[in-house]
C-alpha positions in Angstrom: -16.1 -37.9 21.0 -13.1 -39.6 22.4 -13.8 -41.1 25.7 -11.2 -40.4 29.0 -13.0 -42.4 31.6 -9.8 -44.6 32.4 -8.1 -41.2 33.1 -11.1 -40.1 35.1 -11.0 -43.3 37.3 -7.7 -43.5 38.1 -5.8 -44.5 41.0 -2.2 -44.7 42.7 -2.9 -47.3 45.7 0.1 -46.0 46.9 -1.5 -42.6 47.8 -4.6 -44.0 49.1 -5.3 -42.6 52.4 -3.1 -39.3 51.5 -4.7 -38.3 48.6 -8.4 -38.6 48.0 -9.3 -40.7 44.8 -10.7 -37.1 42.8 -7.0 -35.8 43.6 -5.3 -39.1 42.6 -7.2 -38.8 39.5 -6.2 -35.4 38.6 -2.9 -36.1 39.3 -2.5 -39.2 37.1 -4.1 -37.2 34.3 -2.0 -34.2 34.4 1.2 -36.8 34.3 -0.6 -39.1 31.6 -0.3 -35.6 29.4 2.9 -34.6 30.2 4.5 -38.0 29.0 1.9 -37.7 26.1 3.4 -34.2 25.2 6.7 -34.9 25.8 6.8 -37.8 23.2 4.9 -36.0 20.9 6.8 -33.3 20.9 10.2 -35.1 20.3 8.5 -37.0 17.4 6.4 -34.9 15.7 8.9 -32.3 15.6 10.8 -34.1 13.1 8.0 -35.1 11.4 6.9 -31.7 10.7 9.9 -30.6 9.7 10.6 -33.2 7.3 7.0 -32.2 5.8 8.1 -28.3 5.6 11.3 -29.2 3.8 9.2 -30.1 1.0 7.7 -26.4 1.1 9.1 -23.2 -1.0 8.7 -21.2 2.0 11.0 -23.4 3.7 14.7 -21.9 1.8 13.3 -18.5 3.1 12.4 -18.6 6.5 16.0 -20.1 7.2 16.6 -15.7 6.6 13.9 -14.7 8.9 14.6 -14.2 12.2 12.4 -16.3 14.7 10.2 -15.1 17.5 11.2 -18.2 20.1 14.0 -20.1 18.1 16.9 -18.5 15.6 15.2 -18.4 12.5 12.1 -19.0 10.9 12.3 -22.7 10.1 12.6 -23.9 13.7 9.9 -21.1 14.9 7.6 -22.6 12.1 7.8 -26.3 13.4 7.9 -25.2 17.1 4.8 -23.0 16.3 3.0 -26.0 14.9 3.4 -28.0 18.1 2.5 -25.0 20.4 -0.8 -24.5 18.1 -1.8 -28.3 18.4 -0.9 -28.3 22.2 -3.1 -25.3 22.8 -5.8 -25.7 20.2 -6.4 -29.7 21.1 -7.0 -28.5 25.2 -9.1 -25.1 23.9 -11.3 -27.3 21.9 -12.2 -29.7 24.7 -12.6 -27.0 26.9 -15.3 -25.0 24.6 -17.0 -28.4 23.6 -17.5 -29.1 27.5 -18.5 -25.7 28.1 -21.0 -25.3 25.1 -22.5 -28.7 25.7 -22.5 -28.4 29.8 -20.2 -31.6 30.1 -18.1 -30.6 33.0 -15.6 -33.4 32.6 -14.9 -33.0 28.9 -13.8 -29.4 30.1 -12.0 -31.1 32.7 -10.0 -33.1 30.3 -9.0 -30.0 28.3 -7.9 -28.2 30.7 -5.6 -31.1 32.4 -4.0 -31.3 28.7 -3.1 -27.8 28.9 -1.6 -28.5 32.6 0.1 -31.5 31.5 1.4 -29.8 28.7 2.7 -26.9 31.0 4.4 -29.5 33.5 6.2 -31.0 30.3 7.3 -27.7 29.1 8.8 -27.1 32.4 10.7 -30.4 32.4 11.7 -29.8 28.7 13.4 -26.6 29.7 14.5 -27.9 33.0 16.6 -31.4 31.0 17.1 -29.7 27.6 14.7 -31.5 25.3 12.8 -30.2 22.2 12.4 -27.1 21.7 15.5 -26.2 24.2 18.4 -27.8 23.1 17.9 -28.9 19.4 16.4 -26.1 18.0 18.3 -22.9 19.7 15.6 -21.4 21.5 16.2 -18.2 22.8 17.5 -17.9 26.4 15.1 -14.6 26.9 12.4 -16.1 25.9 12.4 -18.7 28.6 11.5 -16.3 31.5 8.4 -15.5 29.5 7.6 -19.2 29.1 7.8 -19.8 32.8 5.5 -16.8 33.3 3.1 -17.9 30.9 3.0 -21.7 32.5 3.0 -21.0 35.7 -1.1 -19.8 36.4 -2.2 -23.1 34.4 -0.3 -25.1 36.8 -1.1 -23.1 39.9 -4.5 -23.3 39.4 
């Protein structure tokens, strides 16, 4: 299993005396995953698109109406990013629960929280997918409702 010990021990010296070391660690980890997911989505959305272009389904997917985006092509790329995002967090949470490893569960949860924060930033500043793939405006409200509980907990 990958070690996330560096995140468990992370501190922000400027916040000493203001926030407890544990709270600082949580904040640093959420920010780490938010930045990681932002980079992942910007880079790998292009990689997935290049891979999917080689498939026979790609031609027909353009004709399909998308759930989140304007068409099936853009949806396939977006849903792959979402699947990796939610799947990696869920896997770590599951592993931590089954193997009685609360810190592994914590990392999975904070991955999810960091990704939710990154998605809010992407919405606010029109990063992928909110600018490039024609994300439907009416889906944004649903995504905000989806993200708020994970961040608030």
